[in-house]
C-alpha positions in Angstrom: 125.8 96.6 87.3 127.1 93.7 89.4 130.2 94.1 91.5 131.6 91.4 93.8 128.2 89.8 93.8 126.4 93.0 94.7 123.8 94.4 92.4 123.9 98.2 92.2 121.2 99.8 90.2 122.3 102.9 88.2 119.1 104.0 86.6 115.5 104.3 87.7 112.5 106.2 86.2 112.1 108.1 89.4 115.7 108.5 90.5 117.1 109.2 87.0 120.4 107.9 85.7 122.9 109.5 88.1 121.6 108.3 91.5 122.7 104.7 92.1 121.0 102.5 94.6 121.1 99.2 96.4 117.9 97.3 96.9 116.7 94.4 99.0 113.6 92.2 99.0 110.5 93.9 100.4 108.5 92.4 103.2 111.2 90.0 104.6 113.6 92.9 105.3 110.8 95.2 106.5 109.4 95.5 110.0 107.1 92.7 111.2 103.5 93.3 110.3 104.5 96.3 108.2 101.3 98.2 107.6 102.1 99.1 104.0 102.6 95.5 102.8 99.4 95.2 100.9 100.0 98.4 99.0 103.8 98.1 98.6 105.0 99.6 95.4 108.1 97.4 95.5 105.9 94.4 94.8 104.5 95.9 91.6 105.6 97.0 88.1 109.2 96.5 87.3 109.9 95.3 90.8 107.8 92.2 90.1 110.0 91.0 87.3 111.8 87.7 88.1 115.3 89.1 87.4 114.7 92.2 89.5 113.5 90.1 92.5 116.5 87.8 92.0 118.9 90.7 92.1 117.4 91.9 95.4 117.6 88.4 96.9 121.2 88.1 95.8 122.0 91.4 97.6 120.5 90.2 100.8 122.3 86.9 100.6 125.6 88.7 99.9 125.1 90.8 103.0 124.3 87.8 105.2 127.3 85.9 103.8 129.9 88.7 104.3 128.7 92.0 105.6 132.2 93.6 105.4 132.5 92.7 101.7 129.0 94.0 101.1 129.7 97.5 102.3 133.3 97.6 101.1 132.0 96.8 97.6 129.6 99.8 97.8 132.4 102.0 99.0 134.6 100.8 96.1 131.9 101.4 93.6 131.5 105.0 94.8 135.2 105.8 95.0 137.1 103.9 92.4 135.4 104.9 89.1 135.6 107.9 86.8 132.1 109.1 87.9 131.7 111.1 91.1 128.2 110.2 92.4 126.8 113.1 94.5 123.7 111.1 95.6 123.0 107.5 96.6 119.8 105.8 97.6 119.5 103.0 100.0 116.5 100.8 99.3 113.8 101.7 96.8 112.9 98.2 97.7 113.4 96.7 101.2 114.6 98.2 104.5 117.5 98.2 106.9 118.1 94.5 107.7 119.4 94.8 111.3 121.7 96.9 113.5 124.9 95.7 111.8 123.5 96.7 108.4 122.8 100.2 109.7 126.3 100.5 111.1 127.5 99.6 107.6 125.4 102.3 106.1 127.0 104.8 108.5 130.5 103.4 107.7 129.9 104.0 103.9 128.7 107.5 104.5 131.8 108.3 106.6 134.1 106.8 103.9 132.5 108.8 101.1 131.9 112.3 102.4 131.3 113.9 99.0 128.2 111.7 98.4 124.8 112.4 100.0 123.0 109.2 101.1 119.3 108.8 101.6 117.4 106.0 103.4 113.7 105.9 104.1 112.8 103.4 106.9 110.1 102.1 109.1 112.7 100.2 111.2 112.6 103.0 113.7 114.0 101.0 116.6 117.3 100.3 114.8 118.0 104.0 114.2 116.8 105.0 117.7 118.9 102.4 119.4 121.9 103.7 117.5 121.3 107.3 118.6 120.3 106.2 122.1 123.9 104.8 122.5 125.3 108.3 122.0 126.2 107.9 118.3 125.6 110.6 115.7 124.6 110.3 112.1 127.1 111.5 109.5 125.9 114.8 108.0 125.8 113.2 104.6 123.5 110.3 105.7 119.9 111.4 105.6 117.7 108.9 107.4 114.0 109.7 107.0 111.3 107.9 109.0 108.3 106.8 107.0 104.8 107.3 108.5 101.7 105.5 107.2 98.1 105.8 108.2 96.5 107.3 111.3 96.7 104.0 113.1 100.5 103.6 112.7 102.7 105.0 115.4 106.1 106.5 114.5 108.5 106.5 117.4 110.7 109.5 116.5 112.2 111.0 119.7 115.1 112.6 117.8 112.7 114.5 115.4 114.4 113.0 112.3 112.8 114.0 109.0 109.6 112.2 108.1 107.6 111.2 105.1 103.8 111.0 105.1 101.3 109.4 102.7 98.3 111.2 101.3 95.8 108.4 100.8 93.1 108.2 98.1 90.8 107.5 101.0 91.4 110.7 103.0 89.8 109.2 106.1 93.0 107.1 106.5 95.4 110.1 106.6 97.3 110.8 109.7 97.9 114.5 110.5 100.2 115.7 107.7 102.2 118.9 108.5 101.1 121.9 106.5 104.7 122.6 105.4 105.4 119.0 104.2 107.1 119.2 100.8 105.0 117.5 98.1 106.9 114.8 96.2 107.3 115.6 92.5 108.0 112.0 91.5 111.3 113.1 89.9 114.1 112.7 92.4 116.9 113.9 90.1 115.1 117.2 89.4 114.1 117.8 93.1 116.6 116.2 95.5 114.8 117.7 98.5 114.9 114.5 100.4 118.7 114.4 100.4 118.7 117.8 102.2 115.9 117.4 104.8 116.7 118.7 108.3 115.3 117.4 111.6 111.6 118.3 111.9 111.0 118.6 108.1 108.9 116.3 106.1 107.8 115.2 102.6 104.3 114.0 101.6 103.8 111.3 98.9 100.5 110.5 97.1 99.5 106.9 97.5 101.1 104.8 94.8 
């Protein structure tokens, strides 16, 4: 659906029909020289349709034009309807734009305490800087750092939850924790990522 110029996706083959999400364009919102760019799933399949890419572009432009309206709209979506959403996903496509954007994510989580929010990110510096400043993440905002291959360094001094990739070419794998939870591919049936604690992790098969 579209609300105040913000496109909020309400169904997804992986997330199911009851976990809304807000998406952004991949690559341009991701970290510079992102190692997963060539294999990015958000550039394939349904994500490659022109109307989907346009909705992601519109979201980014809406944020840049009026950050306050962007996050207030998401709050209104989650609080003013007949449906109580227990879960919300930031960015099946794209990543945290900048520090102001992350602060907005925190603001939304604080304003909607009955919803659990999930965000995977490789923008480690933004989150680390926020925590370095003495801030704390709301308990209902689950930020998960995304690893990649053995050559990609993850700066995670606060031991936030992590995701790992099990590559088809096993020689590329970084050291994956033995207790990493295997992704089932069906978020609405599992929901483990919305409850990860510091030091825990999930492993995904290469898309």
